[in-house]
C-alpha positions, -999 to 999 in steps of 0.1 A, spaced: -149 -741 -47 -126 -749 -77 -136 -717 -96 -116 -696 -71 -84 -714 -81 -85 -705 -118 -53 -688 -129 -50 -660 -154 -55 -672 -189 -68 -706 -180 -101 -723 -186 -127 -725 -159 -123 -759 -141 -144 -788 -154 -149 -826 -153 -139 -842 -187 -166 -863 -202 -157 -872 -238 -166 -843 -260 -182 -825 -230 -168 -804 -202 -191 -807 -172 -193 -777 -149 -215 -775 -118 -228 -744 -101 -208 -732 -70 -182 -758 -77 -168 -750 -111 -183 -715 -116 -193 -687 -93 -231 -682 -91 -238 -647 -106 -269 -633 -87 -274 -603 -111 -278 -628 -140 -300 -651 -119 -324 -622 -110 -325 -611 -146 -335 -646 -156 -364 -647 -132 -383 -621 -152 -368 -629 -186 -387 -662 -185 -413 -639 -200 -397 -646 -234 -398 -683 -229 -434 -680 -220 -442 -661 -251 -440 -694 -270 -473 -703 -253 -496 -682 -277 -479 -698 -307 -484 -733 -294 -520 -726 -285 -528 -712 -319 -510 -738 -340 -518 -770 -320 -549 -760 -302 -536 -770 -268 -547 -755 -235 -524 -729 -217 -513 -754 -190 -502 -780 -217 -482 -753 -235 -467 -743 -202 -455 -779 -197 -437 -778 -230 -420 -744 -221 -409 -759 -187 -394 -790 -203 -376 -768 -229 -363 -747 -200 -348 -777 -183 -329 -787 -215 -315 -752 -218 -294 -760 -188 -275 -787 -207 -255 -762 -227 -234 -746 -199 -234 -778 -178 -218 -796 -207 -193 -769 -217 -211 -747 -242 -205 -710 -232 -238 -698 -247 -273 -687 -237 -294 -712 -258 -327 -704 -271 -351 -710 -300 -343 -711 -337 -362 -678 -338 -359 -667 -375 -371 -702 -386 -403 -701 -365 -425 -686 -394 -411 -712 -417 -420 -741 -393 -455 -727 -387 -462 -725 -424 -450 -761 -428 -472 -774 -400 -502 -755 -412 -502 -777 -444 -516 -805 -422 -551 -805 -405 -551 -795 -368 -550 -825 -345 -529 -857 -344 -517 -853 -381 -503 -818 -374 -487 -830 -342 -471 -859 -360 -457 -835 -386 -441 -814 -359 -427 -845 -341 -411 -858 -373 -397 -824 -381 -381 -818 -348 -367 -854 -345 -352 -852 -380 -335 -818 -371 -322 -833 -339 -307 -864 -356 -291 -843 -383 -275 -821 -357 -262 -850 -337 -247 -866 -369 -229 -834 -379 -216 -829 -343 -205 -865 -337 -187 -868 -370 -170 -834 -367 -185 -823 -400 -201 -793 -383 -167 -776 -379 -158 -785 -415 -191 -770 -427 -183 -738 -409 -150 -735 -428 -164 -745 -462 -193 -721 -464 -183 -690 -485 -182 -658 -465 -208 -642 -488 -232 -671 -480 -225 -669 -443 -230 -632 -443 -263 -634 -463 -278 -661 -440 -271 -642 -408 -281 -609 -423 -314 -623 -436 -321 -639 -403 -317 -604 -386 -339 -587 -412 -365 -615 -409 -367 -610 -372 -373 -573 -376 -399 -578 -404 -418 -603 -383 -424 -575 -357 -434 -548 -381 -452 -567 -408 -490 -564 -412 -505 -584 -383 -472 -583 -365 -468 -576 -328 -461 -539 -334 -497 -534 -344 -509 -547 -310 -483 -529 -289 -471 -498 -309 -464 -475 -279 -450 -502 -256 -426 -516 -282 -415 -481 -293 -407 -470 -257 -392 -502 -244 -370 -511 -274 -357 -475 -275 -347 -477 -238 -334 -513 -244 -311 -502 -272 -298 -473 -251 -290 -495 -222 -273 -522 -243 -255 -504 -271 -252 -467 -263 -217 -452 -258 -233 -425 -237 -248 -450 -212 -214 -468 -210 -198 -436 -199 -227 -429 -175 -225 -462 -158 -187 -458 -152 -194 -426 -133 -225 -436 -112 -231 -468 -91 -269 -466 -97 -265 -468 -135 -238 -495 -131 -264 -516 -112 -290 -510 -139 -264 -521 -166 -258 -554 -147 -295 -562 -150 -294 -561 -189 -329 -561 -203 -346 -569 -170 -356 -533 -164 -371 -530 -199 -393 -560 -194 -404 -547 -160 -411 -513 -176 -433 -530 -203 -455 -544 -175 -465 -508 -166 -463 -491 -200 -486 -515 -219 -516 -510 -195 -510 -472 -193 -514 -470 -231 -543 -494 -231 -524 -521 -250 -526 -548 -224 -545 -554 -191 -530 -548 -157 -516 -581 -144 -536 -600 -119 -510 -614 -95 -516 -650 -84 -496 -668 -57 -482 -702 -55 -466 -724 -81 -475 -727 -118 -494 -758 -128 -482 -774 -160 -503 -802 -174 -479 -830 -183 -505 -857 -183 -525 -841 -211 -493 -833 -229 -481 -868 -230 -515 -884 -237 -526 -861 -265 -496 -843 -280 -467 -869 -280 -461 -903 -296 -469 -919 -262 -505 -910 -268 -509 -907 -306 -483 -931 -318 -451 -928 -339 -454 -905 -370 -458 -921 -404 -424 -925 -421 -436 -904 -451 -436 -873 -428 -399 -876 -423 -394 -874 -460 -419 -846 -467 -404 -825 -440 -368 -829 -451 -366 -798 -473 -380 -775 -446 -356 -792 -420 -326 -784 -442 -339 -748 -446 -343 -745 -408 -307 -759 -403 -293 -732 -426 -308 -706 -403 -296 -726 -372 -261 -727 -388 -262 -689 -389 -268 -689 -351 -238 -711 -346 -216 -686 -366 -232 -657 -346 -224 -675 -313 -188 -679 -322 -185 -642 -333 -200 -630 -301 -178 -652 -279 -147 -641 -298 -157 -605 -292 -161 -611 -255 -128 -631 -251 -109 -603 -268 -117 -581 -238 -111 -608 -212 -77 -624 -216 -79 -637 -180 -102 -666 -191 -97 -690 -219 -131 -698 -234 -135 -730 -255 -163 -727 -280 -167 -759 -301 -193 -759 -328 -194 -798 -329 -201 -799 -291 -228 -773 -296 -244 -794 -323 -244 -824 -300 -262 -805 -272 -289 -789 -293 -292 -821 -313 -300 -840 -280 -324 -812 -270 -344 -814 -303 -344 -852 -303 -356 -854 -267 -382 -827 -271 -397 -844 -302 -405 -874 -279 -416 -857 -247 -429 -823 -258 -427 -812 -295 -421 -775 -297 -426 -753 -327 -398 -729 -316 -373 -757 -319 -341 -760 -298 -315 -736 -311 -279 -728 -301 -284 -692 -292 -306 -666 -276 -287 -637 -292 -303 -609 -273 -293 -624 -240 -259 -636 -253 -252 -599 -261 -261 -590 -225 -239 -617 -211 -210 -607 -233 -213 -571 -224 -213 -579 -187 -184 -604 -192 -163 -577 -208 -166 -556 -177 -140 -578 -160 -137 -606 -135 -153 -587 -106 -185 -582 -127 -186 -618 -140 -159 -642 -128 -166 -666 -157 -188 -666 -188 -202 -700 -176 -213 -684 -143 -232 -657 -162 -250 -679 -188 -256 -707 -162 -270 -684 -135 -292 -668 -160 -307 -701 -172 -312 -712 -136 -331 -680 -131 -354 -685 -161 -362 -720 -149 -371 -707 -114 -393 -680 -129 -413 -705 -149 -422 -723 -117 -433 -692 -97 -470 -683 -104 -465 -646 -93 -439 -641 -120 -459 -660 -147 -490 -640 -139 -471 -607 -138 -457 -610 -173 -486 -629 -189 -502 -597 -204 -470 -586 -221 -457 -619 -236 -461 -604 -271 -439 -575 -261 -412 -598 -247 -412 -617 -279 -409 -585 -300 -380 -572 -278 -359 -603 -282 -366 -603 -320 -356 -567 -325 -324 -571 -304 -316 -603 -323 -322 -584 -355 -297 -557 -345 -270 -582 -336 -276 -604 -366 -273 -576 -391 -241 -563 -375 -225 -598 -373 -238 -607 -408 -222 -577 -424 -189 -583 -407 -188 -618 -421 -183 -603 -455 -147 -599 -466 -153 -577 -497 -178 -554 -514 -188 -583 -537 -195 -604 -506 -217 -576 -493 -237 -574 -526 -243 -611 -526 -252 -611 -489 -278 -584 -495 -295 -605 -522 -294 -636 -501 -308 -617 -471 -337 -603 -491 -346 -637 -506 -344 -653 -471 -370 -628 -458 -393 -632 -488 -390 -668 -500 -374 -686 -471 -341 -702 -463 -340 -729 -489 -344 -704 -517 -318 -681 -501 -293 -709 -499 -299 -718 -536 -296 -682 -548 -264 -677 -527 -247 -708 -543 -256 -696 -578 -244 -661 -572 -211 -672 -556 -205 -696 -585 -212 -669 -611 -192 -642 -594 -163 -661 -580 -161 -691 -603 -131 -713 -594 -126 -691 -562 -161 -702 -550 -148 -711 -515 -122 -684 -512 -140 -654 -525 -119 -623 -523 -106 -599 -497 -105 -561 -502 -104 -530 -480 -141 -527 -474 -137 -529 -437 -101 -517 -435 -107 -483 -452 -115 -464 -421 -87 -480 -401 -62 -472 -429 -74 -436 -430 -72 -432 -393 -37 -446 -393 -27 -422 -420 -40 -392 -401 -22 -404 -369 10 -407 -390 7 -372 -404 -1 -356 -370 30 -372 -355 
């Protein structure tokens, strides 16, 4: 067990493989059972893609389940290849992708459009990652633009829950109760103090949002917002045969080349949102590393691009998915980081946490009792992950700004992103940065917007001493 030999301040052991750092469970990282158990039930969020696939592509439940399972297997690539993140969907871009696909009639033509879209996004990501341009892009984007994209993604996630026809209308009491408890467990200072004093609350804290999902299973039926689950036993039965014969290029052929061109603007818009997730991943990992100097964590945006580029390219061939393959499930990354910050006893390595969690979700997808247990509250699970992502995205987005002008620009970009989409937001952001900063377009400016309170506190400390 090489993970036991890691010295203070070193990286977790790995096998070098070009741009990748291969880490295997039990060998290179300790298997974290609290995160594995949490993953068993949190597969409910993965499963919540099924209603979207059924509605958009008209596929049966078992076919949509096959896509979710394939996507789940590809999630494992991130930590196995050295990316210290909980991967997920490109969640804020889902409404944009749905609108694009709905331009085409349901059937082979719509499936072709989705295949072309996801393949283009995958190839673009691989090119940016393999050439190293991804890292340069991160540095070149003005702070105001980064801030606005991430902020808008967070606002968009919240809007999608509370808008007319959103999930809140179907589960008002369940979402209100569960998200309130979820925010308390994840972000409350009071609960942090509580868990430090009581072993029961410390155990609850280790489970992240697992208790909240479990609570939703009971709350939704009590308020008449969902049926009581009918538990079935055995293993789930994904239909790969129908998937590959009717919903992939193996059965319906390669998409017309024109679809790769017509989808390009929307692909670029989706990448802008994806790019915000890359920035958010780095910010969250930096936050966690600051509290854990015992482990050196190497996050490389180029490597991340290669991994989710491979995922998107592969899924476009064997199981096109409207949720796309993104670099981050922000709600669960927050949970992992919060546990990671509790010290080496709680989580020996960040790779053990994110890896064990994703092994757990994959196990859950195969177990029919778990799939049938959470099936009635899939909409609630989706709403919870959107709202937690919204909270984190807004916080991280604002902190990307370096001045009051940045914040003003970011606010406009965020609003445009929610109302008009990512492409419009990117265009508006470039124009505003050019008009306001001129020749300092890439540098912007730095003021004391975020240093004011620190300076005032320091002054008070100085006076008191």
